[in-house]
N, C-alpha and C positions, 0 to 999 in steps of 0.2 A: 811247491810249484805244480800248476795245473796241468793235467794230462788230456790228449786230445781226444774228443769223443769218438769210438768209431761210429762209421755209417749206419749202424742198427741201435747205437744208443745216443745218436745224435738228435737233439730238441730243437724245433725251429723257434724261434722268437716269437712271442706273443703279438698282439695287437699292437700294444704299446710301443714295442721296441722294432717295430717294422721299418719306421722311419731311419732308424739308427745303422741299420744292415747297409753295407755298401760304401760306407762312408769311412773315407781316410780318417784315422786318428792317431794322436802320438802314444797311444798306449798299445802298439802292438808287439807279439812277442814271434819267437819262433821255436818251434817244436819240432825235433828231432826224433824220427820213429824210425827204427830198424825191423826188417821184414825176418821171420822167423829167428827170432832171440828174445832171450829173457831181459834183456838189457833195453833200457827205452832210457834215452839220454836228457830228457826233460826239455824245459822251457831254458831259451836263450836271448838275452835281449839286444844282441846285435849281431848281425851276418853280413859279411862281407866278400865279395870276390865272386858271387852266383852270376856267371855270364858265359855268354859263348860267343866265338869269333871264328870267322871262316878265312881261311889264306885265299888271296885273291889271284887268279891264275890270269895272265893276259897274253892275246896272241894278236900279231899282226902280220896278215896275209901279202905277201910279196910288195908289190909296190904301193898298195893300198895305205893311205894316210889315216884310214881308221883304226880302231883298235877293238876288239872284241874282248870281254871279262867274263870271267865264267866263275863260281865257287870252288874253291879247292877243298883241303880236308879241314874239319871241324875240330877248334881247338876249346876246350872247356877249361876255367880258372878254377884254381884250388878255392875252396871257401873256408873262411874263417869263422867260426862260430864264438861269441864272448858272453859271458855273464859273471855276476859276483860269486865268487866261491861258496860253496853250502853243501848240504846233504846230498844232492844230485852228483856232486863231485866226486863223491866215492864209488856210485854207480858207475861213471866213465872211468875211474882208476880200475876198478874190477875187470870192467869190460875192454879194456888196453891191455891189462894183463892174459886175460885169455887169447889175445890175438897175437901175443909173441909166442905163444906155445901151438896153437893151432889156426893159422891164418886161411879166411876162405873169403872169396869175394861177396861183398854183402850189397844188399838191395835195400831199398828205404826211401824215406821222404822226410823233405822238409814242408813244413806247414807255417803261412803265415797264419797268425790266430789273432783276432780281434779282442777286445776288452772284456766280451763275453765268453771267450775260449771258443769260439767258432772258427772254423779255417776259412780263410778269404782267397789264399790262393795256394796251391801246392806243386812243389817240384818234385817229381819222383825221380830218385837217383838212382842209376844203373852202375853196378860195379864199382863201390866207394870202398875207399879205407883211409885210416887215419895217418897222416904223414908227420903230425907235430900236435903236442900239447905242451902248455907252460901256463904257470902262474906268475902274475907278478911278483917284484920285490914284497918281501914282508918287511913292514914299517910301523911300527906300534906308536910310533909318535904323529903318524899321518891320520886323517879323518875319512880316508877311501877306503873302500871295501877292496880286498883281494880279489882279482879278476883273473879267471882260468879263460884259456884259449884254446880250441881243438879245431885243427885244420884238417880238411878232408880233401883227397884228392878223388876223383870220378871221372867215368866214361860218358856222361853225358845224361840229360834229362829232357831232351826232346826225341819224340819217336820218329820211325820211317818216315813220316810226312812233313816233317819239321816244326810241329807243334808242340806246346807243352804237353807232358803226359800226364 
């Protein structure tokens, strides 16, 4: 599985590839990067639930017919990452085993990378932790790979100004 290049190692595409950057394609992957840990969770083929929602507060003063609305608490959905089980699945298992003994809030990022392995969009997650891991049913008669799914809860990816970090 490709690893996300760090800012220092990131190479820019050459002249011939300039026209390809910034385009939407069908071969995007999601790379999960953990801060301050030796466990890098590798590339994932599907990410679901990455979203944010605000509670809506309404107020109507006295006899006024108009209603005022204001944003309330921010709610971040849990993120489900999926991919075919493989060598990186063992890394995830070792990481999960360490968390059961010594849990600490984690930070890191989910990077949407293009077919060249270059980041397109990054969502920096604050204080996230796994809430579930599962593997599809083992079926030797089927032609599909076993799919592992990792679900993460987090406290957000927007900074104080409400923009993506």
